[in-house]
Biopython code that builds the backbone (N, CA, C, O; Angstrom):
import numpy as np
from Bio.PDB.StructureBuilder import StructureBuilder

atoms = [
    (1, "UNK", "N", (42.969, -34.686, -13.226)),
    (1, "UNK", "CA", (42.715, -33.593, -13.388)),
    (1, "UNK", "C", (41.585, -32.797, -13.010)),
    (1, "UNK", "O", (40.398, -33.070, -13.182)),
    (2, "UNK", "N", (42.083, -31.791, -12.480)),
    (2, "UNK", "CA", (41.097, -31.073, -11.847)),
    (2, "UNK", "C", (40.620, -29.642, -12.702)),
    (2, "UNK", "O", (41.337, -28.905, -13.379)),
    (3, "UNK", "N", (39.114, -29.530, -12.408)),
    (3, "UNK", "CA", (38.774, -28.575, -13.366)),
    (3, "UNK", "C", (38.468, -27.435, -12.214)),
    (3, "UNK", "O", (38.015, -27.656, -11.091)),
    (4, "UNK", "N", (38.838, -26.133, -12.790)),
    (4, "UNK", "CA", (38.425, -24.893, -11.876)),
    (4, "UNK", "C", (37.178, -24.441, -12.541)),
    (4, "UNK", "O", (37.012, -24.675, -13.738)),
    (5, "UNK", "N", (35.968, -23.579, -11.583)),
    (5, "UNK", "CA", (35.232, -22.781, -11.890)),
    (5, "UNK", "C", (35.081, -21.606, -11.524)),
    (5, "UNK", "O", (35.407, -21.404, -10.354)),
    (6, "UNK", "N", (34.612, -20.527, -12.232)),
    (6, "UNK", "CA", (34.716, -19.172, -12.228)),
    (6, "UNK", "C", (33.598, -18.927, -10.919)),
    (6, "UNK", "O", (32.452, -18.600, -11.226)),
    (7, "UNK", "N", (33.944, -19.085, -9.513)),
    (7, "UNK", "CA", (32.671, -18.368, -8.745)),
    (7, "UNK", "C", (32.316, -16.807, -8.853)),
    (7, "UNK", "O", (31.205, -16.468, -8.446)),
    (8, "UNK", "N", (33.022, -16.014, -9.276)),
    (8, "UNK", "CA", (32.954, -14.249, -9.317)),
    (8, "UNK", "C", (31.610, -13.872, -10.488)),
    (8, "UNK", "O", (30.931, -12.846, -10.529)),
    (9, "UNK", "N", (31.539, -15.014, -11.315)),
    (9, "UNK", "CA", (30.647, -14.695, -12.276)),
    (9, "UNK", "C", (29.367, -15.142, -12.458)),
    (9, "UNK", "O", (28.669, -15.177, -13.471)),
    (10, "UNK", "N", (29.062, -15.638, -10.793)),
    (10, "UNK", "CA", (27.772, -15.851, -11.019)),
    (10, "UNK", "C", (27.368, -15.173, -9.375)),
    (10, "UNK", "O", (26.431, -15.566, -8.682)),
    (11, "UNK", "N", (28.212, -14.226, -9.060)),
    (11, "UNK", "CA", (27.648, -13.714, -7.888)),
    (11, "UNK", "C", (26.197, -12.706, -8.470)),
    (11, "UNK", "O", (25.605, -12.527, -9.534)),
    (12, "UNK", "N", (26.127, -12.358, -7.432)),
    (12, "UNK", "CA", (24.257, -11.286, -7.682)),
    (12, "UNK", "C", (25.068, -9.765, -8.356)),
    (12, "UNK", "O", (24.566, -9.044, -9.218)),
    (13, "UNK", "N", (26.530, -9.537, -7.637)),
    (13, "UNK", "CA", (27.459, -8.304, -8.582)),
    (13, "UNK", "C", (27.847, -8.095, -9.636)),
    (13, "UNK", "O", (28.018, -7.055, -10.272)),
    (14, "UNK", "N", (28.118, -9.920, -10.006)),
    (14, "UNK", "CA", (28.341, -9.773, -11.166)),
    (14, "UNK", "C", (27.652, -9.693, -12.184)),
    (14, "UNK", "O", (27.896, -9.232, -13.299)),
    (15, "UNK", "N", (26.715, -10.197, -11.722)),
    (15, "UNK", "CA", (25.298, -10.773, -12.630)),
    (15, "UNK", "C", (24.267, -9.562, -13.134)),
    (15, "UNK", "O", (23.142, -9.665, -13.624)),
    (16, "UNK", "N", (25.160, -8.227, -12.795)),
    (16, "UNK", "CA", (24.988, -7.097, -13.419)),
    (16, "UNK", "C", (23.438, -5.710, -12.100)),
    (16, "UNK", "O", (22.752, -4.732, -12.401)),
    (17, "UNK", "N", (23.601, -6.344, -11.051)),
    (17, "UNK", "CA", (22.255, -6.036, -10.421)),
    (17, "UNK", "C", (20.997, -6.430, -10.282)),
    (17, "UNK", "O", (20.067, -5.777, -9.808)),
    (18, "UNK", "N", (20.980, -7.838, -10.832)),
    (18, "UNK", "CA", (19.823, -8.804, -10.310)),
    (18, "UNK", "C", (19.084, -8.581, -9.474)),
    (18, "UNK", "O", (17.905, -8.234, -9.545)),
    (19, "UNK", "N", (19.999, -8.842, -8.246)),
    (19, "UNK", "CA", (19.180, -8.771, -7.124)),
    (19, "UNK", "C", (18.507, -7.480, -6.504)),
    (19, "UNK", "O", (17.442, -7.372, -5.895)),
    (20, "UNK", "N", (19.692, -6.297, -6.931)),
    (20, "UNK", "CA", (18.441, -4.393, -7.085)),
    (20, "UNK", "C", (17.096, -4.686, -7.759)),
    (20, "UNK", "O", (16.007, -4.348, -7.293)),
    (21, "UNK", "N", (17.265, -5.272, -8.770)),
    (21, "UNK", "CA", (15.923, -5.194, -9.644)),
    (21, "UNK", "C", (14.768, -6.357, -9.100)),
    (21, "UNK", "O", (13.608, -6.388, -9.510)),
    (22, "UNK", "N", (15.300, -7.221, -8.174)),
    (22, "UNK", "CA", (14.504, -8.122, -7.778)),
    (22, "UNK", "C", (13.693, -7.820, -6.341)),
    (22, "UNK", "O", (12.695, -8.280, -5.788)),
    (23, "UNK", "N", (14.687, -6.788, -6.051)),
    (23, "UNK", "CA", (13.898, -6.137, -4.590)),
    (23, "UNK", "C", (13.492, -4.893, -5.179)),
    (23, "UNK", "O", (13.503, -4.000, -4.332)),
    (24, "UNK", "N", (13.150, -4.519, -6.277)),
    (24, "UNK", "CA", (12.504, -3.392, -6.960)),
    (24, "UNK", "C", (11.089, -4.114, -7.376)),
    (24, "UNK", "O", (10.046, -3.465, -7.294)),
    (25, "UNK", "N", (11.086, -4.971, -7.657)),
    (25, "UNK", "CA", (9.705, -5.884, -8.216)),
    (25, "UNK", "C", (8.818, -6.003, -7.091)),
    (25, "UNK", "O", (7.615, -5.756, -7.008)),
    (26, "UNK", "N", (10.002, -6.619, -5.866)),
    (26, "UNK", "CA", (8.832, -6.863, -4.629)),
    (26, "UNK", "C", (8.611, -5.257, -4.093)),
    (26, "UNK", "O", (8.103, -5.465, -2.992)),
    (27, "UNK", "N", (8.671, -4.259, -4.192)),
    (27, "UNK", "CA", (8.487, -3.032, -3.902)),
    (27, "UNK", "C", (7.298, -2.294, -4.761)),
    (27, "UNK", "O", (6.679, -1.265, -4.491)),
    (28, "UNK", "N", (7.209, -3.044, -5.719)),
    (28, "UNK", "CA", (6.098, -2.564, -6.777)),
    (28, "UNK", "C", (4.952, -3.135, -6.703)),
    (28, "UNK", "O", (3.820, -2.654, -6.744)),
    (29, "UNK", "N", (5.412, -4.479, -6.560)),
    (29, "UNK", "CA", (4.500, -5.373, -6.198)),
    (29, "UNK", "C", (3.411, -4.888, -4.845)),
    (29, "UNK", "O", (2.229, -4.640, -5.087)),
    (30, "UNK", "N", (3.919, -4.803, -3.566)),
    (30, "UNK", "CA", (3.425, -3.935, -2.439)),
    (30, "UNK", "C", (2.806, -3.110, -2.843)),
    (30, "UNK", "O", (1.690, -2.926, -2.359)),
    (31, "UNK", "N", (3.210, -2.424, -3.719)),
    (31, "UNK", "CA", (2.099, -0.872, -3.832)),
    (31, "UNK", "C", (1.164, -1.449, -4.661)),
    (31, "UNK", "O", (0.017, -1.015, -4.554)),
    (32, "UNK", "N", (1.447, -2.620, -5.732)),
    (32, "UNK", "CA", (0.382, -2.615, -6.513)),
    (32, "UNK", "C", (-0.965, -3.593, -5.279)),
    (32, "UNK", "O", (-2.194, -3.659, -5.237)),
    (33, "UNK", "N", (-0.164, -4.004, -4.711)),
    (33, "UNK", "CA", (-0.950, -4.817, -3.475)),
    (33, "UNK", "C", (-1.896, -3.912, -2.623)),
    (33, "UNK", "O", (-3.088, -4.157, -2.435)),
    (34, "UNK", "N", (-1.236, -2.869, -2.147)),
    (34, "UNK", "CA", (-1.993, -1.695, -1.332)),
    (34, "UNK", "C", (-3.280, -1.272, -2.222)),
    (34, "UNK", "O", (-4.448, -1.318, -1.835)),
    (35, "UNK", "N", (-2.932, -0.950, -3.194)),
    (35, "UNK", "CA", (-3.736, -0.082, -4.047)),
    (35, "UNK", "C", (-5.263, -1.241, -4.552)),
    (35, "UNK", "O", (-6.424, -1.002, -4.886)),
    (36, "UNK", "N", (-4.304, -2.731, -4.335)),
    (36, "UNK", "CA", (-5.589, -3.567, -4.177)),
    (36, "UNK", "C", (-6.530, -3.410, -3.626)),
    (36, "UNK", "O", (-7.699, -3.218, -3.960)),
    (37, "UNK", "N", (-5.806, -3.527, -2.353)),
    (37, "UNK", "CA", (-6.327, -3.894, -1.092)),
    (37, "UNK", "C", (-7.640, -2.545, -1.036)),
    (37, "UNK", "O", (-8.819, -2.740, -0.741)),
    (38, "UNK", "N", (-6.929, -1.028, -1.458)),
    (38, "UNK", "CA", (-7.607, 0.020, -1.228)),
    (38, "UNK", "C", (-8.866, -0.085, -2.419)),
    (38, "UNK", "O", (-9.849, 0.646, -2.302)),
    (39, "UNK", "N", (-8.769, -0.878, -3.359)),
    (39, "UNK", "CA", (-10.108, -0.616, -4.245)),
    (39, "UNK", "C", (-11.279, -2.027, -3.529)),
    (39, "UNK", "O", (-12.462, -1.993, -3.188)),
    (40, "UNK", "N", (-10.355, -3.028, -3.541)),
    (40, "UNK", "CA", (-11.247, -4.358, -3.009)),
    (40, "UNK", "C", (-12.156, -3.747, -1.205)),
    (40, "UNK", "O", (-13.055, -4.429, -0.712)),
    (41, "UNK", "N", (-11.740, -2.657, -0.656)),
    (41, "UNK", "CA", (-12.243, -1.954, 0.595)),
    (41, "UNK", "C", (-13.179, -0.970, 0.279)),
    (41, "UNK", "O", (-13.632, -0.372, 1.255)),
    (42, "UNK", "N", (-13.583, -0.647, -0.789)),
    (42, "UNK", "CA", (-14.283, 0.235, -1.257)),
    (42, "UNK", "C", (-13.722, 1.132, -2.230)),
    (42, "UNK", "O", (-14.547, 1.314, -3.126)),
    (43, "UNK", "N", (-12.505, 1.856, -2.443)),
    (43, "UNK", "CA", (-12.211, 2.656, -3.289)),
    (43, "UNK", "C", (-12.701, 4.037, -1.572)),
    (43, "UNK", "O", (-13.499, 3.346, -0.939)),
    (44, "UNK", "N", (-12.638, 4.601, -1.246)),
    (44, "UNK", "CA", (-13.398, 5.529, -0.250)),
    (44, "UNK", "C", (-11.888, 6.298, -0.459)),
    (44, "UNK", "O", (-10.750, 5.828, -0.460)),
    (45, "UNK", "N", (-12.419, 7.766, -0.646)),
    (45, "UNK", "CA", (-10.953, 8.684, -0.553)),
    (45, "UNK", "C", (-10.184, 9.116, 0.547)),
    (45, "UNK", "O", (-8.984, 9.258, 0.312)),
    (46, "UNK", "N", (-10.785, 9.492, 2.305)),
    (46, "UNK", "CA", (-10.268, 9.504, 3.392)),
    (46, "UNK", "C", (-10.567, 8.335, 4.066)),
    (46, "UNK", "O", (-11.654, 7.756, 4.085)),
    (47, "UNK", "N", (-9.549, 8.025, 4.613)),
    (47, "UNK", "CA", (-9.545, 6.953, 5.747)),
    (47, "UNK", "C", (-10.365, 6.923, 6.763)),
    (47, "UNK", "O", (-9.778, 7.490, 7.684)),
    (48, "UNK", "N", (-11.586, 6.513, 7.169)),
    (48, "UNK", "CA", (-12.423, 6.693, 8.060)),
    (48, "UNK", "C", (-12.071, 5.724, 9.572)),
    (48, "UNK", "O", (-11.696, 4.555, 9.668)),
    (49, "UNK", "N", (-12.347, 6.675, 10.564)),
    (49, "UNK", "CA", (-12.365, 5.937, 11.829)),
    (49, "UNK", "C", (-13.495, 5.607, 12.292)),
    (49, "UNK", "O", (-13.549, 4.669, 13.087)),
    (50, "UNK", "N", (-15.107, 6.558, 11.760)),
    (50, "UNK", "CA", (-15.997, 6.298, 12.903)),
    (50, "UNK", "C", (-17.023, 6.637, 11.102)),
    (50, "UNK", "O", (-16.730, 7.439, 10.214)),
    (51, "UNK", "N", (-18.194, 5.660, 11.174)),
    (51, "UNK", "CA", (-18.781, 6.127, 9.749)),
    (51, "UNK", "C", (-20.549, 6.843, 10.702)),
    (51, "UNK", "O", (-21.007, 6.404, 11.757)),
    (52, "UNK", "N", (-21.000, 7.727, 10.037)),
    (52, "UNK", "CA", (-21.953, 7.754, 10.347)),
    (52, "UNK", "C", (-23.052, 7.084, 10.069)),
    (52, "UNK", "O", (-23.125, 6.652, 8.918)),
    (53, "UNK", "N", (-24.230, 6.798, 11.032)),
    (53, "UNK", "CA", (-25.222, 5.832, 10.855)),
    (53, "UNK", "C", (-26.525, 6.260, 11.391)),
    (53, "UNK", "O", (-26.698, 6.502, 12.586)),
    (54, "UNK", "N", (-27.547, 6.359, 10.382)),
    (54, "UNK", "CA", (-28.964, 6.684, 10.925)),
    (54, "UNK", "C", (-29.495, 6.191, 10.813)),
    (54, "UNK", "O", (-29.856, 5.493, 9.865)),
    (55, "UNK", "N", (-29.947, 6.426, 12.291)),
    (55, "UNK", "CA", (-30.935, 5.508, 13.338)),
    (55, "UNK", "C", (-32.623, 6.040, 13.489)),
    (55, "UNK", "O", (-32.953, 7.070, 14.078)),
    (56, "UNK", "N", (-33.455, 5.201, 12.897)),
    (56, "UNK", "CA", (-34.701, 5.703, 12.953)),
    (56, "UNK", "C", (-35.090, 5.026, 14.680)),
    (56, "UNK", "O", (-34.636, 4.109, 15.365)),
    (57, "UNK", "N", (-36.249, 6.146, 14.862)),
    (57, "UNK", "CA", (-36.605, 5.329, 15.839)),
    (57, "UNK", "C", (-38.397, 5.841, 16.274)),
    (57, "UNK", "O", (-38.832, 6.947, 16.597)),
    (58, "UNK", "N", (-39.027, 4.653, 16.125)),
    (58, "UNK", "CA", (-40.126, 4.918, 16.519)),
    (58, "UNK", "C", (-41.045, 5.572, 18.246)),
    (58, "UNK", "O", (-41.196, 4.571, 18.946)),
    (59, "UNK", "N", (-41.432, 6.445, 18.751)),
    (59, "UNK", "CA", (-41.710, 6.938, 20.034)),
    (59, "UNK", "C", (-42.965, 6.919, 20.085)),
    (59, "UNK", "O", (-43.660, 7.398, 19.189)),
    (60, "UNK", "N", (-43.536, 6.244, 21.369)),
    (60, "UNK", "CA", (-45.078, 6.962, 21.551)),
    (60, "UNK", "C", (-45.218, 7.620, 22.851)),
    (60, "UNK", "O", (-44.870, 7.238, 23.968)),
    (61, "UNK", "N", (-45.841, 8.761, 22.442)),
    (61, "UNK", "CA", (-45.908, 9.611, 23.162)),
    (61, "UNK", "C", (-47.119, 9.356, 24.135)),
    (61, "UNK", "O", (-47.871, 8.391, 23.997)),
    (62, "UNK", "N", (-47.258, 10.367, 25.201)),
    (62, "UNK", "CA", (-48.702, 9.893, 26.332)),
    (62, "UNK", "C", (-49.806, 10.278, 25.485)),
    (62, "UNK", "O", (-50.546, 10.423, 26.457)),
    (63, "UNK", "N", (-50.513, 10.551, 24.568)),
    (63, "UNK", "CA", (-51.494, 10.759, 23.854)),
    (63, "UNK", "C", (-51.695, 9.460, 23.089)),
    (63, "UNK", "O", (-52.791, 9.008, 22.757)),
    (64, "UNK", "N", (-50.716, 9.008, 22.890)),
    (64, "UNK", "CA", (-50.712, 7.175, 22.377)),
    (64, "UNK", "C", (-50.434, 7.583, 20.385)),
    (64, "UNK", "O", (-50.802, 6.851, 19.466)),
    (65, "UNK", "N", (-49.680, 8.974, 20.239)),
    (65, "UNK", "CA", (-49.384, 8.962, 19.081)),
    (65, "UNK", "C", (-47.762, 8.323, 18.568)),
    (65, "UNK", "O", (-46.878, 8.138, 19.405)),
    (66, "UNK", "N", (-47.642, 8.153, 17.693)),
    (66, "UNK", "CA", (-46.725, 7.658, 17.155)),
    (66, "UNK", "C", (-45.903, 8.315, 16.262)),
    (66, "UNK", "O", (-46.158, 8.652, 15.106)),
    (67, "UNK", "N", (-44.590, 8.511, 17.097)),
    (67, "UNK", "CA", (-43.642, 9.591, 16.387)),
    (67, "UNK", "C", (-42.625, 8.847, 15.893)),
    (67, "UNK", "O", (-42.322, 7.831, 16.518)),
    (68, "UNK", "N", (-41.881, 9.197, 14.659)),
    (68, "UNK", "CA", (-40.595, 8.837, 13.964)),
    (68, "UNK", "C", (-39.724, 9.881, 14.210)),
    (68, "UNK", "O", (-39.925, 11.081, 14.026)),
    (69, "UNK", "N", (-38.737, 9.328, 14.641)),
    (69, "UNK", "CA", (-37.840, 10.040, 15.091)),
    (69, "UNK", "C", (-36.142, 9.584, 13.996)),
    (69, "UNK", "O", (-36.006, 8.454, 13.525)),
    (70, "UNK", "N", (-35.275, 10.485, 13.834)),
    (70, "UNK", "CA", (-34.336, 10.263, 12.566)),
    (70, "UNK", "C", (-33.182, 10.835, 14.026)),
    (70, "UNK", "O", (-33.465, 11.740, 14.812)),
    (71, "UNK", "N", (-31.927, 10.019, 14.039)),
    (71, "UNK", "CA", (-31.114, 10.793, 14.393)),
    (71, "UNK", "C", (-29.822, 10.389, 14.044)),
    (71, "UNK", "O", (-29.983, 9.283, 13.528)),
    (72, "UNK", "N", (-28.431, 10.709, 14.033)),
    (72, "UNK", "CA", (-27.270, 10.636, 13.600)),
    (72, "UNK", "C", (-26.388, 10.074, 14.359)),
    (72, "UNK", "O", (-25.782, 10.904, 15.038)),
    (73, "UNK", "N", (-25.966, 8.661, 14.571)),
    (73, "UNK", "CA", (-24.835, 8.224, 15.575)),
    (73, "UNK", "C", (-23.393, 7.445, 15.167)),
    (73, "UNK", "O", (-23.171, 6.524, 14.380)),
    (74, "UNK", "N", (-22.924, 7.863, 15.641)),
    (74, "UNK", "CA", (-21.497, 7.487, 14.731)),
    (74, "UNK", "C", (-20.934, 6.545, 15.778)),
    (74, "UNK", "O", (-20.764, 6.690, 16.989)),
    (75, "UNK", "N", (-20.642, 5.316, 14.772)),
    (75, "UNK", "CA", (-19.848, 3.693, 15.300)),
    (75, "UNK", "C", (-18.419, 3.831, 14.698)),
    (75, "UNK", "O", (-17.965, 4.458, 13.741)),
    (76, "UNK", "N", (-17.903, 3.020, 15.610)),
    (76, "UNK", "CA", (-16.526, 3.040, 14.869)),
    (76, "UNK", "C", (-16.461, 2.126, 14.496)),
    (76, "UNK", "O", (-16.997, 1.074, 14.846)),
    (77, "UNK", "N", (-15.420, 2.485, 13.283)),
    (77, "UNK", "CA", (-15.496, 1.497, 12.011)),
    (77, "UNK", "C", (-14.380, 2.025, 11.114)),
    (77, "UNK", "O", (-14.349, 3.175, 10.676)),
    (78, "UNK", "N", (-13.611, 1.233, 10.917)),
    (78, "UNK", "CA", (-12.327, 1.749, 10.009)),
    (78, "UNK", "C", (-12.419, 1.489, 8.424)),
    (78, "UNK", "O", (-12.476, 0.323, 8.033)),
    (79, "UNK", "N", (-12.429, 2.128, 7.870)),
    (79, "UNK", "CA", (-12.343, 1.674, 6.399)),
    (79, "UNK", "C", (-10.959, 2.541, 5.931)),
    (79, "UNK", "O", (-10.609, 3.617, 6.415)),
    (80, "UNK", "N", (-10.367, 1.894, 5.013)),
    (80, "UNK", "CA", (-9.147, 2.357, 4.480)),
    (80, "UNK", "C", (-9.467, 3.143, 3.272)),
    (80, "UNK", "O", (-10.429, 3.004, 2.517)),
    (81, "UNK", "N", (-8.454, 4.031, 3.214)),
    (81, "UNK", "CA", (-8.835, 5.508, 1.861)),
    (81, "UNK", "C", (-7.700, 5.619, 1.169)),
    (81, "UNK", "O", (-6.731, 4.870, 1.289)),
    (82, "UNK", "N", (-7.778, 6.423, 0.534)),
    (82, "UNK", "CA", (-6.657, 6.438, -0.634)),
    (82, "UNK", "C", (-5.918, 7.763, 0.293)),
    (82, "UNK", "O", (-4.691, 7.669, 0.320)),
    (83, "UNK", "N", (-6.352, 8.675, 0.862)),
    (83, "UNK", "CA", (-6.033, 9.725, 1.847)),
    (83, "UNK", "C", (-6.094, 9.684, 3.013)),
    (83, "UNK", "O", (-7.157, 9.410, 3.568)),
    (84, "UNK", "N", (-4.843, 9.975, 3.772)),
    (84, "UNK", "CA", (-4.643, 9.857, 5.242)),
    (84, "UNK", "C", (-5.970, 10.739, 6.023)),
    (84, "UNK", "O", (-6.398, 11.688, 5.367)),
    (85, "UNK", "N", (-6.540, 10.508, 7.189)),
    (85, "UNK", "CA", (-7.584, 11.554, 7.804)),
    (85, "UNK", "C", (-6.483, 11.994, 8.785)),
    (85, "UNK", "O", (-5.495, 12.588, 8.354)),
    (86, "UNK", "N", (-6.656, 11.666, 10.342)),
    (86, "UNK", "CA", (-5.444, 11.836, 10.983)),
    (86, "UNK", "C", (-4.304, 11.648, 11.416)),
    (86, "UNK", "O", (-3.774, 12.162, 12.401)),
    (87, "UNK", "N", (-3.802, 10.741, 10.533)),
    (87, "UNK", "CA", (-2.187, 9.938, 10.427)),
    (87, "UNK", "C", (-1.839, 10.452, 9.429)),
    (87, "UNK", "O", (-2.727, 10.999, 8.775)),
    (88, "UNK", "N", (-0.750, 10.483, 9.021)),
    (88, "UNK", "CA", (-0.044, 10.741, 7.839)),
    (88, "UNK", "C", (0.194, 9.847, 7.218)),
    (88, "UNK", "O", (0.191, 10.014, 5.998)),
    (89, "UNK", "N", (0.394, 8.988, 7.566)),
    (89, "UNK", "CA", (0.619, 7.033, 6.717)),
    (89, "UNK", "C", (-0.447, 6.333, 6.599)),
    (89, "UNK", "O", (-0.465, 5.298, 5.932)),
    (90, "UNK", "N", (-1.332, 6.733, 7.138)),
    (90, "UNK", "CA", (-2.829, 5.826, 7.291)),
    (90, "UNK", "C", (-3.611, 6.201, 6.239)),
    (90, "UNK", "O", (-4.627, 6.862, 6.449)),
    (91, "UNK", "N", (-3.215, 5.802, 4.880)),
    (91, "UNK", "CA", (-3.591, 6.024, 3.897)),
    (91, "UNK", "C", (-3.060, 4.936, 2.005)),
    (91, "UNK", "O", (-1.962, 4.381, 1.973)),
    (92, "UNK", "N", (-3.681, 4.881, 1.182)),
    (92, "UNK", "CA", (-3.356, 4.363, 0.472)),
    (92, "UNK", "C", (-2.554, 4.842, -0.574)),
    (92, "UNK", "O", (-2.046, 4.100, -1.415)),
    (93, "UNK", "N", (-2.403, 6.266, -0.542)),
    (93, "UNK", "CA", (-1.779, 7.286, -1.613)),
    (93, "UNK", "C", (-0.010, 7.042, -0.631)),
    (93, "UNK", "O", (1.014, 6.612, -1.161)),
    (94, "UNK", "N", (-0.109, 7.334, 0.370)),
    (94, "UNK", "CA", (1.225, 7.500, 0.847)),
    (94, "UNK", "C", (1.689, 6.460, 0.932)),
    (94, "UNK", "O", (2.846, 6.379, 0.518)),
    (95, "UNK", "N", (0.937, 4.974, 1.582)),
    (95, "UNK", "CA", (1.919, 3.578, 1.656)),
    (95, "UNK", "C", (2.155, 3.478, 0.120)),
    (95, "UNK", "O", (3.370, 3.402, -0.061)),
    (96, "UNK", "N", (1.363, 3.444, -1.247)),
    (96, "UNK", "CA", (2.036, 2.780, -2.349)),
    (96, "UNK", "C", (3.131, 4.046, -2.919)),
    (96, "UNK", "O", (4.232, 3.808, -3.415)),
    (97, "UNK", "N", (2.823, 4.774, -2.814)),
    (97, "UNK", "CA", (3.755, 6.313, -3.297)),
    (97, "UNK", "C", (4.759, 5.799, -2.512)),
    (97, "UNK", "O", (5.695, 5.708, -3.308)),
    (98, "UNK", "N", (5.330, 5.220, -0.941)),
    (98, "UNK", "CA", (6.833, 5.211, -0.499)),
    (98, "UNK", "C", (7.194, 3.718, -1.109)),
    (98, "UNK", "O", (8.378, 3.398, -1.005)),
    (99, "UNK", "N", (6.641, 3.131, -1.498)),
    (99, "UNK", "CA", (6.891, 1.782, -1.812)),
    (99, "UNK", "C", (7.242, 1.640, -2.889)),
    (99, "UNK", "O", (8.234, 0.985, -3.210)),
    (100, "UNK", "N", (6.276, 2.397, -3.869)),
    (100, "UNK", "CA", (6.877, 2.670, -5.563)),
    (100, "UNK", "C", (8.272, 3.560, -5.425)),
    (100, "UNK", "O", (9.237, 3.095, -6.031)),
    (101, "UNK", "N", (8.486, 4.868, -4.641)),
    (101, "UNK", "CA", (9.515, 5.588, -4.260)),
    (101, "UNK", "C", (10.906, 4.429, -3.589)),
    (101, "UNK", "O", (12.071, 4.811, -3.486)),
    (102, "UNK", "N", (10.620, 3.586, -3.359)),
    (102, "UNK", "CA", (11.844, 2.951, -2.852)),
    (102, "UNK", "C", (11.896, 1.736, -4.123)),
    (102, "UNK", "O", (12.995, 1.340, -4.512)),
    (103, "UNK", "N", (10.948, 1.334, -4.566)),
    (103, "UNK", "CA", (10.958, 0.670, -5.663)),
    (103, "UNK", "C", (12.134, 1.490, -7.125)),
    (103, "UNK", "O", (13.093, 0.967, -7.692)),
    (104, "UNK", "N", (11.591, 2.751, -7.308)),
    (104, "UNK", "CA", (12.553, 3.527, -7.787)),
    (104, "UNK", "C", (14.002, 3.423, -7.887)),
    (104, "UNK", "O", (14.690, 3.369, -8.907)),
    (105, "UNK", "N", (14.397, 3.402, -6.522)),
    (105, "UNK", "CA", (15.453, 3.732, -6.081)),
    (105, "UNK", "C", (16.826, 2.138, -6.192)),
    (105, "UNK", "O", (17.976, 1.904, -6.563)),
    (106, "UNK", "N", (15.491, 1.386, -5.501)),
    (106, "UNK", "CA", (16.279, -0.406, -6.356)),
    (106, "UNK", "C", (16.746, -0.297, -7.898)),
    (106, "UNK", "O", (17.867, -0.394, -8.398)),
    (107, "UNK", "N", (15.408, -0.046, -8.500)),
    (107, "UNK", "CA", (15.843, -0.298, -10.042)),
    (107, "UNK", "C", (16.478, 0.967, -10.415)),
    (107, "UNK", "O", (16.237, 1.298, -11.576)),
    (108, "UNK", "N", (17.229, 1.770, -9.742)),
    (108, "UNK", "CA", (17.896, 2.508, -10.263)),
    (108, "UNK", "C", (19.811, 2.090, -9.720)),
    (108, "UNK", "O", (20.872, 2.486, -10.203)),
    (109, "UNK", "N", (19.576, 1.332, -8.777)),
    (109, "UNK", "CA", (20.694, 1.091, -8.268)),
    (109, "UNK", "C", (20.789, -0.331, -8.848)),
    (109, "UNK", "O", (21.965, -0.693, -8.800)),
    (110, "UNK", "N", (20.244, -0.970, -9.208)),
    (110, "UNK", "CA", (20.277, -1.905, -10.368)),
    (110, "UNK", "C", (20.823, -1.528, -11.868)),
    (110, "UNK", "O", (21.573, -2.104, -12.656)),
    (111, "UNK", "N", (20.371, -0.758, -11.885)),
    (111, "UNK", "CA", (20.893, 0.193, -13.219)),
    (111, "UNK", "C", (21.754, 0.743, -13.428)),
    (111, "UNK", "O", (21.988, 1.158, -14.563)),
    (112, "UNK", "N", (22.575, 0.956, -12.367)),
    (112, "UNK", "CA", (23.910, 1.560, -11.762)),
    (112, "UNK", "C", (24.760, 0.455, -11.554)),
    (112, "UNK", "O", (25.908, 0.665, -11.948)),
    (113, "UNK", "N", (24.567, -0.615, -11.077)),
    (113, "UNK", "CA", (25.682, -1.986, -10.603)),
    (113, "UNK", "C", (25.364, -2.378, -12.505)),
    (113, "UNK", "O", (26.233, -3.145, -12.919)),
    (114, "UNK", "N", (24.854, -2.181, -13.039)),
    (114, "UNK", "CA", (24.648, -3.151, -14.208)),
    (114, "UNK", "C", (25.403, -2.415, -15.157)),
    (114, "UNK", "O", (26.111, -3.147, -15.850)),
    (115, "UNK", "N", (25.489, -1.119, -15.432)),
    (115, "UNK", "CA", (26.327, 0.060, -16.107)),
    (115, "UNK", "C", (28.132, -0.608, -15.724)),
    (115, "UNK", "O", (29.086, -0.948, -16.423)),
    (116, "UNK", "N", (27.849, -0.524, -14.203)),
    (116, "UNK", "CA", (29.326, -0.964, -14.032)),
    (116, "UNK", "C", (30.059, -2.335, -14.186)),
    (116, "UNK", "O", (31.267, -2.569, -14.185)),
    (117, "UNK", "N", (29.082, -3.104, -14.308)),
    (117, "UNK", "CA", (29.574, -4.331, -13.957)),
    (117, "UNK", "C", (29.933, -4.731, -16.141)),
    (117, "UNK", "O", (30.443, -5.736, -16.637)),
    (118, "UNK", "N", (29.430, -3.546, -16.804)),
    (118, "UNK", "CA", (29.556, -3.901, -18.229)),
    (118, "UNK", "C", (30.635, -3.009, -18.580)),
    (118, "UNK", "O", (31.302, -3.138, -19.606)),
    (119, "UNK", "N", (30.808, -2.056, -17.673)),
    (119, "UNK", "CA", (32.708, -1.561, -17.854)),
    (119, "UNK", "C", (33.226, -2.465, -17.213)),
    (119, "UNK", "O", (34.380, -2.056, -17.336)),
    (120, "UNK", "N", (33.321, -3.299, -16.668)),
    (120, "UNK", "CA", (34.233, -3.777, -15.679)),
    (120, "UNK", "C", (35.300, -4.956, -16.741)),
    (120, "UNK", "O", (34.407, -5.250, -17.535)),
    (121, "UNK", "N", (36.073, -5.464, -17.055)),
    (121, "UNK", "CA", (36.667, -6.604, -17.814)),
    (121, "UNK", "C", (36.178, -7.432, -17.333)),
    (121, "UNK", "O", (36.416, -8.585, -17.694)),
]
sb = StructureBuilder()
sb.init_structure("model")
sb.init_model(0)
sb.init_chain("A")
sb.init_seg("    ")
for serial, (resi, resn, name, xyz) in enumerate(atoms, 1):
    if name == "N":
        sb.init_residue(resn, " ", resi, " ")
    sb.init_atom(name, np.array(xyz, "f"), 0.0, 1.0, " ", f" {name:<3s}", serial, name[0])
structure = sb.get_structure()
């Protein structure tokens, strides 16, 4: 006696687009991860490549008087922001928005695949 098993019912295409739903879930998790990283980095509105730092110096003139001067110095420091500054892709909103858009596309593909598999005999 030999038993035959139906292998077509276990394929992802016949399960109603489960693979598409899984890929959509990964894109949504990626979008949440980008926004979580943005919050963890300090929730800056604009991505910064240089940060202004106030430097205070005490100088002594030729008469022995101490003069305190303050000047602004820009140092290179990367701070991830919500919106990009110089590059159009370097911000949390474009990255998370793109990942969410791709997640919605895969969610729609999974929904259409599920509808097709329900209509098929």
